[in-house]
C-alpha positions as CSV (number, residue, x, y, z in Angstrom):
1,M,-11.3,-11.7,-3.5
2,N,-11.8,-8.8,-1.1
3,V,-11.6,-5.3,-2.8
4,P,-13.0,-2.6,-0.6
5,A,-14.7,0.3,-2.4
6,D,-13.5,2.9,0.0
7,R,-10.0,3.1,-1.5
8,K,-8.1,3.4,-4.8
9,Y,-5.7,1.0,-6.3
10,A,-2.5,1.0,-8.4
11,E,-2.0,-1.6,-11.1
12,S,1.1,-2.7,-9.1
13,H,-1.3,-3.9,-6.3
14,E,-1.0,-1.1,-3.7
15,W,-4.1,0.5,-2.2
16,A,-4.5,4.1,-1.1
17,R,-7.1,5.4,1.3
18,A,-7.7,9.1,1.9
19,R,-7.9,10.2,5.5
20,P,-10.0,13.1,6.8
21,D,-6.8,15.1,7.4
22,G,-5.8,14.9,3.7
23,T,-3.1,12.3,4.2
24,V,-3.2,8.9,2.5
25,D,-2.7,5.4,4.0
26,V,-0.9,3.0,1.7
27,G,-0.9,-0.8,1.8
28,I,-0.8,-3.8,-0.4
29,S,-4.0,-5.5,-1.7
30,D,-5.4,-8.8,-0.6
31,H,-4.5,-10.1,-4.0
32,A,-0.9,-9.1,-3.5
33,Q,-0.5,-10.6,-0.1
34,A,-2.2,-13.9,-1.2
35,A,0.2,-14.1,-4.2
36,L,3.2,-13.5,-1.9
37,G,2.2,-16.0,0.8
38,D,3.2,-15.8,4.4
39,L,5.1,-12.5,5.0
40,V,8.1,-12.7,7.2
41,F,9.8,-9.3,6.8
42,I,8.7,-5.7,6.0
43,E,10.9,-2.7,5.4
44,L,9.2,0.6,5.4
45,P,10.4,4.1,4.2
46,V,11.7,6.6,6.7
47,V,9.4,9.4,7.8
48,G,10.2,12.5,5.9
49,R,11.2,10.8,2.7
50,K,9.8,12.4,-0.5
51,L,8.4,9.8,-2.9
52,A,7.6,10.1,-6.6
53,A,4.5,8.3,-7.8
54,G,5.5,4.7,-8.8
55,E,8.8,4.9,-6.8
56,A,9.8,1.8,-4.9
57,S,9.2,2.8,-1.3
58,A,9.0,-0.4,0.9
59,I,9.8,-4.1,0.7
60,V,7.6,-7.0,1.7
61,E,9.3,-10.4,1.9
62,S,7.6,-13.7,2.1
63,V,8.9,-17.3,2.4
64,K,8.6,-17.3,-1.4
65,A,9.9,-14.0,-2.6
66,A,10.7,-10.3,-1.9
67,S,8.7,-7.6,-3.6
68,D,8.9,-3.9,-3.8
69,V,5.9,-1.7,-2.7
70,Y,5.5,1.3,-4.9
71,A,4.1,4.7,-3.9
72,P,0.7,5.0,-5.6
73,V,1.0,8.8,-5.5
74,A,3.8,11.3,-5.0
75,G,4.2,12.8,-1.5
76,D,6.1,13.0,1.8
77,V,6.1,10.0,4.2
78,V,4.5,11.3,7.4
79,A,4.1,8.1,9.3
80,V,4.9,4.4,9.2
81,N,3.1,1.4,10.8
82,D,5.7,-0.1,13.1
83,D,3.1,-2.8,14.0
84,V,3.6,-4.5,10.6
85,T,7.4,-4.5,10.9
86,S,7.3,-6.4,14.2
87,A,4.4,-8.6,13.0
88,P,4.4,-8.9,9.2
89,E,1.6,-11.6,9.4
90,K,-0.8,-8.8,10.2
91,V,-0.8,-8.0,6.4
92,N,-1.7,-11.6,5.6
93,E,-4.5,-11.5,8.2
94,D,-6.1,-8.3,6.9
95,A,-4.3,-6.5,4.1
96,Y,-6.8,-3.6,4.2
97,E,-6.4,-2.8,7.9
98,A,-2.6,-3.3,8.0
99,W,-1.5,-0.1,6.3
100,L,2.3,0.3,5.7
101,F,2.9,4.0,5.5
102,R,1.1,7.3,5.3
103,L,1.8,10.0,2.8
104,K,1.0,13.7,2.5
105,P,0.3,13.8,-1.2
106,A,2.0,16.4,-3.4
107,D,-1.2,16.7,-5.4
108,P,-4.5,16.3,-3.5
109,D,-6.2,15.1,-6.7
110,A,-3.7,12.4,-7.4
111,L,-5.9,9.6,-6.0
112,S,-8.5,10.3,-8.7
113,K,-5.9,8.9,-11.3
114,L,-5.8,5.5,-9.6
115,L,-8.2,2.6,-10.2
116,D,-11.5,2.3,-8.4
117,A,-12.4,-1.0,-6.7
118,A,-14.4,-2.3,-9.8
119,A,-11.5,-1.5,-12.2
120,Y,-8.9,-3.1,-9.9
121,E,-11.1,-6.2,-9.4
122,K,-11.4,-6.5,-13.2
123,S,-7.6,-6.2,-13.6
124,I,-6.9,-9.1,-11.3
125,R,-9.5,-11.5,-12.7
């Protein structure tokens, strides 16, 4: 299972990657996309929405099930990846490049509270 070390992980299977400008890209892990199967629909939050950590913020739907995507940290949605709404299979092809939305975190240190790659990998074994 692919678990890149350059990001942090939530126990609910979202990843968060800090960007140089202080914003955070959010997506679902390779483990999550594999469990869901072929994605057919993605609904993203609207830009400007304020999210609490752990709040349901997006929906990913596969041929098997629909699943909420939770905000790994609190913050404001500053961008969404429209490419994945028009081509949800991009998440199946590379879950770590197909980010879903970008947050400006309310607390810049919030990512430090998430799991590192080794701890996340251990949690999914």
